[in-house]
PASEBA-1860 file (N, C-alpha, C; in nm, 3 decimals):
! residues 246
1> MRFSPLAA> 3.121/5.698/11.799/3.087/5.721/11.929/2.977/5.810/11.901 ~ 2.827/5.797/11.989/2.735/5.884/11.960/2.756/5.923/12.094 ~ 2.734/6.091/12.111/2.693/6.135/12.244/2.557/6.182/12.274 ~ 2.503/6.206/12.368/2.374/6.179/12.405/2.333/6.313/12.453 ~ 2.229/6.359/12.417/2.181/6.539/12.437/2.251/6.557/12.608 ~ 2.230/6.478/12.691/2.247/6.521/12.830/2.442/6.575/12.834 ~ 2.505/6.446/12.769/2.652/6.473/12.765/2.697/6.617/12.722 ~ 2.671/6.617/12.591/2.676/6.737/12.509/2.681/6.898/12.595
9> TVVACLVF> 2.557/6.906/12.642/2.544/6.989/12.764/2.613/7.037/12.841 ~ 2.673/6.912/12.934/2.769/6.947/13.025/2.906/6.978/12.980 ~ 2.929/6.932/12.864/3.063/6.983/12.776/3.057/7.103/12.764 ~ 2.985/7.147/12.708/2.934/7.282/12.681/2.976/7.355/12.761 ~ 2.869/7.355/12.892/2.872/7.431/13.008/3.049/7.438/13.073 ~ 3.121/7.319/13.073/3.263/7.306/13.106/3.320/7.413/13.039 ~ 3.326/7.379/12.902/3.372/7.511/12.834/3.385/7.648/12.853 ~ 3.237/7.700/12.904/3.211/7.822/12.894/3.261/7.848/13.069
17> SLALATQL> 3.266/7.713/13.124/3.299/7.767/13.259/3.476/7.814/13.266 ~ 3.532/7.736/13.193/3.661/7.782/13.169/3.728/7.899/13.093 ~ 3.623/7.922/13.014/3.627/8.061/12.922/3.640/8.154/13.027 ~ 3.500/8.157/13.163/3.502/8.261/13.214/3.598/8.272/13.318 ~ 3.636/8.174/13.323/3.797/8.167/13.480/3.893/8.248/13.412 ~ 3.907/8.223/13.272/4.042/8.249/13.231/4.026/8.407/13.204 ~ 3.890/8.477/13.187/3.856/8.598/13.144/3.875/8.666/13.271 ~ 3.797/8.655/13.418/3.819/8.720/13.471/3.975/8.721/13.545
25> AAQGIPPA> 4.068/8.633/13.551/4.159/8.599/13.627/4.257/8.708/13.559 ~ 4.248/8.731/13.396/4.292/8.811/13.335/4.239/8.973/13.381 ~ 4.126/9.013/13.433/4.083/9.131/13.489/4.133/9.148/13.635 ~ 4.191/9.072/13.678/4.222/9.068/13.827/4.120/8.991/13.885 ~ 3.982/8.975/13.870/3.889/8.919/13.956/3.876/8.791/13.985 ~ 3.905/8.734/14.117/3.859/8.606/14.145/3.756/8.550/14.142 ~ 3.739/8.433/14.080/3.654/8.378/14.061/3.584/8.303/14.255 ~ 3.481/8.243/14.206/3.423/8.220/14.344/3.510/8.105/14.425
33> GGAVRPAA> 3.590/8.086/14.520/3.608/8.003/14.586/3.807/7.986/14.569 ~ 3.799/8.084/14.509/3.979/8.113/14.453/4.014/8.205/14.467 ~ 4.152/8.276/14.410/4.225/8.415/14.417/4.288/8.377/14.346 ~ 4.336/8.482/14.247/4.427/8.506/14.115/4.528/8.585/14.172 ~ 4.634/8.549/14.130/4.735/8.597/14.163/4.778/8.720/14.067 ~ 4.811/8.800/14.122/4.810/8.956/14.030/4.928/8.948/13.956 ~ 4.878/9.020/13.823/4.998/9.010/13.698/5.131/9.139/13.757 ~ 5.248/9.065/13.725/5.371/9.130/13.775/5.379/9.310/13.717
41> PAATAPPS> 5.407/9.373/13.767/5.398/9.521/13.719/5.527/9.584/13.604 ~ 5.483/9.595/13.526/5.556/9.650/13.404/5.702/9.720/13.485 ~ 5.804/9.684/13.418/5.948/9.698/13.405/5.935/9.878/13.385 ~ 5.992/9.935/13.495/6.048/10.074/13.475/6.182/10.092/13.491 ~ 6.240/10.239/13.398/6.388/10.277/13.407/6.453/10.301/13.530 ~ 6.514/10.266/13.577/6.586/10.303/13.740/6.582/10.479/13.700 ~ 6.561/10.559/13.824/6.541/10.708/13.840/6.691/10.709/13.794 ~ 6.748/10.814/13.714/6.858/10.864/13.687/6.888/10.938/13.835
49> AASPSVVV> 7.036/10.934/13.857/7.101/11.029/13.952/7.078/11.161/13.898 ~ 7.076/11.266/14.074/7.027/11.382/14.039/7.168/11.471/14.017 ~ 7.163/11.551/13.901/7.312/11.619/13.878/7.244/11.732/13.821 ~ 7.297/11.865/13.814/7.273/12.001/13.768/7.299/11.992/13.649 ~ 7.218/12.028/13.556/7.213/12.030/13.389/7.255/12.168/13.368 ~ 7.306/12.278/13.423/7.336/12.413/13.404/7.456/12.456/13.531 ~ 7.550/12.495/13.469/7.664/12.512/13.582/7.715/12.640/13.531 ~ 7.839/12.724/13.635/7.884/12.839/13.564/8.025/12.811/13.586
57> IDIAHIFK> 8.101/12.937/13.542/8.251/12.918/13.571/8.314/13.027/13.516 ~ 8.460/13.047/13.570/8.493/13.219/13.588/8.591/13.203/13.501 ~ 8.605/13.247/13.346/8.721/13.218/13.272/8.826/13.312/13.327 ~ 8.785/13.427/13.333/8.883/13.550/13.333/8.984/13.473/13.519 ~ 8.891/13.396/13.568/8.990/13.365/13.657/9.090/13.252/13.648 ~ 9.046/13.167/13.551/9.078/13.046/13.533/9.257/13.104/13.467 ~ 9.188/13.224/13.364/9.354/13.252/13.303/9.442/13.343/13.443 ~ 9.373/13.399/13.484/9.469/13.462/13.617/9.529/13.365/13.668
65> NHNRFNAT> 9.515/13.238/13.703/9.558/13.167/13.808/9.612/13.030/13.730 ~ 9.592/13.055/13.619/9.679/12.920/13.512/9.800/12.952/13.517 ~ 9.897/12.845/13.600/10.024/12.826/13.584/10.123/12.850/13.456 ~ 10.092/12.753/13.359/10.160/12.768/13.229/10.108/12.889/13.131 ~ 10.018/12.959/13.171/9.969/13.065/13.053/10.057/13.158/13.083 ~ 10.042/13.177/13.296/10.150/13.303/13.336/10.281/13.291/13.351 ~ 10.319/13.157/13.309/10.455/13.138/13.302/10.492/13.166/13.161 ~ 10.434/13.164/13.056/10.429/13.183/12.889/10.447/13.340/12.862
73> MLDIKNDI> 10.311/13.427/12.960/10.308/13.544/12.910/10.391/13.608/12.999 ~ 10.471/13.584/13.096/10.577/13.643/13.179/10.714/13.628/13.092 ~ 10.724/13.553/12.999/10.843/13.545/12.912/10.847/13.611/12.786 ~ 10.690/13.615/12.743/10.688/13.759/12.649/10.680/13.886/12.727 ~ 10.637/13.916/12.830/10.672/14.034/12.909/10.834/14.064/12.889 ~ 10.878/13.962/12.959/11.039/13.982/12.962/11.142/14.013/12.797 ~ 11.083/13.916/12.687/11.091/13.932/12.570/11.072/14.116/12.533 ~ 10.939/14.165/12.604/10.916/14.313/12.501/10.989/14.416/12.642
81> EQFEAYVR> 11.036/14.380/12.730/11.111/14.449/12.781/11.262/14.493/12.767 ~ 11.328/14.347/12.676/11.465/14.336/12.612/11.428/14.424/12.493 ~ 11.331/14.452/12.448/11.372/14.512/12.318/11.289/14.661/12.336 ~ 11.223/14.663/12.452/11.198/14.813/12.489/11.351/14.847/12.481 ~ 11.465/14.830/12.585/11.561/14.851/12.607/11.633/14.908/12.486 ~ 11.606/14.789/12.388/11.696/14.787/12.274/11.655/14.914/12.208 ~ 11.513/14.953/12.194/11.470/15.094/12.136/11.498/15.220/12.224 ~ 11.535/15.211/12.350/11.593/15.348/12.417/11.727/15.371/12.372
89> KKQGDQKA> 11.808/15.274/12.345/11.928/15.260/12.298/11.944/15.359/12.157 ~ 11.879/15.281/12.087/11.880/15.357/11.941/11.807/15.477/11.918 ~ 11.700/15.490/12.009/11.658/15.639/12.005/11.793/15.757/12.090 ~ 11.869/15.691/12.167/11.942/15.749/12.212/12.070/15.808/12.123 ~ 12.112/15.707/12.049/12.212/15.741/11.936/12.135/15.826/11.828 ~ 12.030/15.846/11.839/11.984/15.930/11.732/11.978/16.104/11.805 ~ 11.964/16.080/11.931/11.931/16.200/12.015/12.090/16.296/11.962 ~ 12.182/16.202/11.977/12.347/16.197/11.971/12.346/16.274/11.822
97> LADALQQY> 12.276/16.209/11.732/12.332/16.247/11.582/12.265/16.403/11.573 ~ 12.143/16.361/11.656/12.075/16.494/11.601/12.136/16.628/11.676 ~ 12.204/16.650/11.810/12.285/16.728/11.851/12.428/16.750/11.782 ~ 12.455/16.612/11.723/12.575/16.703/11.610/12.553/16.733/11.480 ~ 12.426/16.748/11.431/12.386/16.827/11.370/12.414/16.987/11.365 ~ 12.377/17.017/11.482/12.424/17.193/11.529/12.557/17.203/11.523 ~ 12.652/17.135/11.465/12.794/17.157/11.470/12.778/17.187/11.296 ~ 12.729/17.178/11.196/12.733/17.220/11.075/12.617/17.322/11.034
105> NASSPEFK> 12.667/17.365/10.939/12.587/17.458/10.863/12.465/17.457/10.795 ~ 12.375/17.466/10.811/12.256/17.417/10.764/12.254/17.412/10.646 ~ 12.341/17.498/10.606/12.316/17.476/10.425/12.442/17.390/10.338 ~ 12.493/17.365/10.446/12.633/17.256/10.401/12.592/17.141/10.367 ~ 12.669/17.086/10.266/12.632/16.946/10.272/12.637/16.820/10.388 ~ 12.734/16.845/10.453/12.755/16.784/10.594/12.610/16.775/10.631 ~ 12.558/16.873/10.693/12.428/16.908/10.736/12.317/16.815/10.663 ~ 12.310/16.820/10.546/12.204/16.802/10.460/12.237/16.609/10.495
113> QKEEELAR> 12.317/16.590/10.471/12.407/16.450/10.463/12.358/16.361/10.623 ~ 12.424/16.420/10.706/12.348/16.393/10.822/12.208/16.377/10.922 ~ 12.143/16.500/10.843/11.962/16.501/10.828/11.934/16.402/10.795 ~ 11.962/16.365/10.653/11.894/16.238/10.579/11.940/16.109/10.664 ~ 12.013/16.094/10.736/12.068/16.000/10.772/11.972/15.963/10.928 ~ 11.964/16.073/10.981/11.879/16.055/11.076/11.734/16.006/11.068 ~ 11.705/16.095/10.926/11.598/16.053/10.906/11.551/15.942/10.854 ~ 11.637/15.845/10.794/11.649/15.701/10.776/11.654/15.646/10.896
121> QQSDLQVE> 11.738/15.659/11.005/11.741/15.586/11.142/11.602/15.616/11.206 ~ 11.524/15.698/11.219/11.398/15.718/11.269/11.281/15.605/11.214 ~ 11.311/15.658/11.041/11.218/15.601/10.992/11.223/15.425/11.004 ~ 11.340/15.381/11.008/11.388/15.273/11.000/11.317/15.184/11.160 ~ 11.335/15.272/11.257/11.277/15.238/11.394/11.172/15.233/11.400 ~ 11.098/15.268/11.343/10.949/15.326/11.362/10.876/15.155/11.297 ~ 10.971/15.170/11.162/10.891/15.014/11.098/10.927/14.879/11.153 ~ 11.032/14.891/11.236/11.108/14.802/11.339/10.998/14.760/11.465
129> VALKRKEF> 10.967/14.873/11.527/10.861/14.849/11.634/10.755/14.812/11.587 ~ 10.706/14.874/11.475/10.565/14.820/11.427/10.540/14.673/11.427 ~ 10.651/14.587/11.328/10.642/14.468/11.293/10.676/14.357/11.431 ~ 10.765/14.471/11.542/10.810/14.391/11.667/10.660/14.327/11.748 ~ 10.571/14.476/11.752/10.428/14.471/11.786/10.393/14.365/11.734 ~ 10.365/14.355/11.601/10.255/14.263/11.548/10.310/14.135/11.608 ~ 10.412/14.158/11.578/10.496/13.963/11.633/10.427/13.951/11.773 ~ 10.435/14.059/11.891/10.423/14.006/12.008/10.268/14.004/12.021
137> LQQEARVY> 10.189/14.065/11.912/10.039/14.041/11.928/9.999/13.885/11.918 ~ 10.055/13.846/11.787/10.072/13.729/11.737/10.092/13.657/11.836 ~ 10.197/13.660/11.897/10.249/13.532/12.012/10.124/13.530/12.112 ~ 10.116/13.668/12.196/10.007/13.667/12.302/9.878/13.591/12.261 ~ 9.809/13.582/12.108/9.736/13.522/12.066/9.724/13.407/12.055 ~ 9.810/13.331/11.992/9.828/13.189/12.029/9.840/13.117/12.127 ~ 9.928/13.206/12.260/9.886/13.181/12.373/9.764/13.138/12.442 ~ 9.681/13.253/12.390/9.546/13.286/12.481/9.439/13.141/12.414
145> YRVYKEIE> 9.466/13.146/12.261/9.378/13.059/12.202/9.451/12.885/12.231 ~ 9.522/12.885/12.230/9.608/12.739/12.306/9.524/12.739/12.430 ~ 9.536/12.832/12.545/9.497/12.789/12.665/9.388/12.781/12.695 ~ 9.253/12.893/12.600/9.105/12.874/12.612/9.049/12.729/12.567 ~ 9.154/12.668/12.430/9.132/12.580/12.407/9.133/12.471/12.522 ~ 9.231/12.481/12.612/9.306/12.350/12.668/9.133/12.369/12.754 ~ 9.110/12.522/12.820/9.034/12.493/12.905/8.895/12.440/12.864 ~ 8.846/12.524/12.725/8.699/12.432/12.647/8.728/12.269/12.658
153> QEVGTFSA> 8.862/12.191/12.645/8.835/12.090/12.616/8.787/12.004/12.765 ~ 8.881/12.102/12.845/8.866/12.019/13.006/8.737/12.033/13.064 ~ 8.658/12.128/13.029/8.525/12.210/13.037/8.408/12.085/12.987 ~ 8.431/12.050/12.866/8.390/11.928/12.787/8.421/11.801/12.869 ~ 8.500/11.729/12.912/8.500/11.644/12.981/8.455/11.607/13.106 ~ 8.454/11.745/13.161/8.371/11.724/13.333/8.236/11.754/13.315 ~ 8.191/11.792/13.204/8.048/11.773/13.159/7.963/11.664/13.140 ~ 8.058/11.611/13.055/8.049/11.483/12.971/8.023/11.411/13.120
161> RNRINLVL> 8.085/11.385/13.237/8.126/11.303/13.304/8.030/11.334/13.405 ~ 7.997/11.449/13.414/7.893/11.514/13.548/7.726/11.521/13.479 ~ 7.727/11.483/13.347/7.611/11.475/13.253/7.538/11.631/13.269 ~ 7.639/11.719/13.255/7.593/11.885/13.269/7.597/11.918/13.107 ~ 7.481/11.982/13.104/7.446/11.975/12.985/7.462/12.190/12.864 ~ 7.459/12.218/12.994/7.540/12.436/12.975/7.583/12.465/13.029 ~ 7.682/12.524/12.986/7.787/12.581/13.097/7.830/12.718/13.067 ~ 7.787/12.855/13.162/7.750/12.971/13.121/7.858/13.034/13.198
169> RYNRDDMK> 7.927/13.125/13.121/8.063/13.201/13.170/7.994/13.340/13.285 ~ 8.073/13.333/13.377/8.025/13.441/13.464/8.107/13.536/13.582 ~ 8.141/13.609/13.612/8.247/13.677/13.704/8.195/13.660/13.843 ~ 8.239/13.596/13.947/8.230/13.625/14.047/8.312/13.701/14.153 ~ 8.359/13.811/14.060/8.427/13.904/14.178/8.327/14.025/14.212 ~ 8.341/14.068/14.375/8.215/14.140/14.395/8.240/14.254/14.331 ~ 8.139/14.373/14.317/8.135/14.484/14.282/8.201/14.582/14.402 ~ 8.259/14.692/14.307/8.343/14.807/14.413/8.278/14.907/14.388
177> EDDRASVL> 8.166/14.977/14.491/8.082/15.050/14.533/8.165/15.198/14.449 ~ 8.304/15.232/14.466/8.357/15.336/14.403/8.439/15.322/14.302 ~ 8.405/15.210/14.256/8.491/15.157/14.112/8.371/15.158/13.977 ~ 8.378/15.245/13.881/8.280/15.279/13.819/8.264/15.167/13.732 ~ 8.417/15.093/13.658/8.397/14.969/13.607/8.363/14.876/13.642 ~ 8.379/14.850/13.764/8.363/14.742/13.851/8.201/14.719/13.869 ~ 8.110/14.873/13.876/8.006/14.848/13.870/7.940/14.831/13.726 ~ 7.981/14.884/13.693/7.907/14.856/13.513/7.947/14.706/13.499
185> QGVNRAVV> 8.044/14.667/13.509/8.065/14.525/13.480/7.952/14.411/13.563 ~ 7.949/14.473/13.685/7.806/14.389/13.795/7.696/14.389/13.764 ~ 7.673/14.536/13.719/7.519/14.515/13.677/7.442/14.471/13.513 ~ 7.598/14.441/13.441/7.567/14.359/13.360/7.593/14.233/13.362 ~ 7.630/14.152/13.406/7.633/14.046/13.462/7.544/13.961/13.380 ~ 7.580/13.846/13.339/7.428/13.784/13.265/7.399/13.642/13.379 ~ 7.440/13.628/13.483/7.428/13.490/13.591/7.443/13.610/13.682 ~ 7.276/13.599/13.723/7.284/13.714/13.858/7.273/13.615/13.987
193> FQQGLDIT> 7.259/13.511/14.019/7.233/13.445/14.121/7.317/13.264/14.088 ~ 7.386/13.236/14.157/7.407/13.084/14.142/7.475/13.045/14.319 ~ 7.395/12.931/14.333/7.421/12.847/14.429/7.531/12.714/14.429 ~ 7.596/12.680/14.399/7.660/12.549/14.442/7.704/12.505/14.291 ~ 7.709/12.615/14.173/7.708/12.550/14.053/7.821/12.595/14.011 ~ 7.957/12.682/14.077/8.047/12.701/13.980/8.186/12.577/14.005 ~ 8.211/12.569/13.898/8.279/12.491/13.859/8.445/12.490/13.809 ~ 8.440/12.617/13.862/8.591/12.696/13.837/8.700/12.621/13.897
201> EPILVTLN> 8.654/12.605/14.025/8.793/12.550/14.087/8.862/12.397/14.066 ~ 8.728/12.330/14.040/8.778/12.166/14.031/8.845/12.149/13.854 ~ 8.788/12.281/13.765/8.885/12.276/13.662/9.015/12.319/13.663 ~ 9.048/12.445/13.739/9.142/12.461/13.755/9.306/12.405/13.769 ~ 9.200/12.332/13.906/9.295/12.224/13.973/9.328/12.113/13.874 ~ 9.295/12.078/13.792/9.293/11.983/13.698/9.392/12.023/13.594 ~ 9.383/12.185/13.559/9.461/12.216/13.460/9.589/12.250/13.477 ~ 9.612/12.293/13.649/9.725/12.310/13.684/9.815/12.202/13.766
209> KGTNPPPT> 9.738/12.098/13.713/9.811/11.965/13.817/9.957/11.917/13.747 ~ 10.058/11.943/13.815/10.207/11.893/13.801/10.238/12.025/13.754 ~ 10.187/12.119/13.785/10.282/12.260/13.761/10.310/12.326/13.844 ~ 10.382/12.430/13.850/10.393/12.562/13.984/10.352/12.669/13.909 ~ 10.352/12.750/14.004/10.305/12.896/13.981/10.473/12.976/13.940 ~ 10.443/13.075/13.848/10.557/13.120/13.802/10.630/13.217/13.909 ~ 10.711/13.254/13.920/10.758/13.387/14.037/10.707/13.457/14.008 ~ 10.682/13.534/14.122/10.608/13.688/14.117/10.558/13.715/13.970
217> TAGNVQPP> 10.421/13.634/14.041/10.328/13.626/13.919/10.244/13.762/13.948 ~ 10.201/13.778/14.052/10.103/13.885/14.082/10.142/14.036/13.992 ~ 10.060/14.071/13.925/10.078/14.203/13.872/10.199/14.217/13.784 ~ 10.203/14.107/13.740/10.280/14.080/13.588/10.218/14.055/13.472 ~ 10.087/14.007/13.462/10.033/13.929/13.360/9.901/13.947/13.372 ~ 9.828/14.036/13.307/9.688/14.095/13.300/9.598/13.972/13.248 ~ 9.483/13.926/13.308/9.387/13.853/13.258/9.308/13.912/13.170 ~ 9.227/13.819/13.147/9.190/13.889/12.969/9.063/13.960/13.033
225> DRNAAGPR> 9.052/14.105/12.964/8.926/14.150/12.988/8.776/14.106/13.026 ~ 8.710/14.111/13.071/8.594/14.035/13.116/8.486/14.068/12.991 ~ 8.436/14.203/12.966/8.398/14.259/12.865/8.470/14.292/12.725 ~ 8.589/14.280/12.683/8.629/14.269/12.570/8.633/14.130/12.525 ~ 8.646/14.140/12.365/8.629/14.015/12.250/8.741/13.938/12.261 ~ 8.844/13.988/12.282/8.959/13.895/12.257/9.126/13.982/12.388 ~ 9.173/13.911/12.381/9.280/13.953/12.501/9.346/14.086/12.438 ~ 9.401/14.181/12.544/9.442/14.282/12.536/9.589/14.299/12.581
233> PVVPRPNG> 9.694/14.235/12.477/9.836/14.225/12.480/9.900/14.351/12.522 ~ 10.021/14.307/12.589/10.096/14.489/12.635/10.238/14.444/12.543 ~ 10.216/14.604/12.445/10.357/14.572/12.366/10.377/14.702/12.335 ~ 10.504/14.705/12.279/10.547/14.876/12.229/10.454/14.945/12.163 ~ 10.486/15.045/12.198/10.443/15.161/12.062/10.495/15.148/11.978 ~ 10.388/15.198/11.864/10.468/15.174/11.728/10.526/15.308/11.710 ~ 10.503/15.407/11.779/10.518/15.520/11.697/10.686/15.554/11.761 ~ 10.761/15.437/11.818/10.883/15.506/11.835/10.906/15.510/11.950
241> GAGVPR> 10.810/15.526/12.061/10.876/15.573/12.188/10.862/15.406/12.240 ~ 10.911/15.433/12.393/10.964/15.327/12.427/10.883/15.232/12.512 ~ 10.773/15.352/12.561/10.702/15.312/12.733/10.586/15.178/12.639 ~ 10.537/15.107/12.776/10.457/15.038/12.724/10.331/15.076/12.768 ~ 10.243/15.071/12.696/10.104/15.130/12.692/10.036/14.997/12.797 ~ 9.948/15.057/12.886/9.891/15.003/12.958/9.700/14.947/12.946
END
């Protein structure tokens, strides 16, 4: 079938009009006599819930109030006191032996024998005290290690649950004007100010769940030194003395 030139012109105009209308609609421009439906907005991710990315925690406060830590340290303290009583008894026996030496002539074989026995007892006691001191140090180090790892794990769980990226250690204690050590600790604080970012209490509550404070905890167990690299255990003196250094 053959088209006339007029028919071909009409078909070309219709095709051009349809293409123009499609282009205008894509640009949001309504053609004459009609309206174009606006394109749907691009999908956006829902806003994330607001949460602090940095919080603070007082580790020394947690150690001081951690029930199981204090109970274990109290047991170690009792063992130390029992060993000190043993050392005092040994020292009393050695003093009695030293007094008995006065009954012998300094040049007699008996004097020499008793003197050697006393020296051996004193040496053995010093070695025993040194070994026991090392044992107490190792016991306390293991306790600190286990409890700190427990704190570390709970802080990690809490932070992941609340989308926290960084936890800083800080000191919540107020400076004491007449205490030089307290002032020095205060001016050297890494965290100068925080508001509502302290997670110490919720962490401590979780750690103490299902436990009770040991009897007469106050004053019995020293929390870790805030400025020290590690714990400062209470142990007998290695030089044969019976006192407990503070």
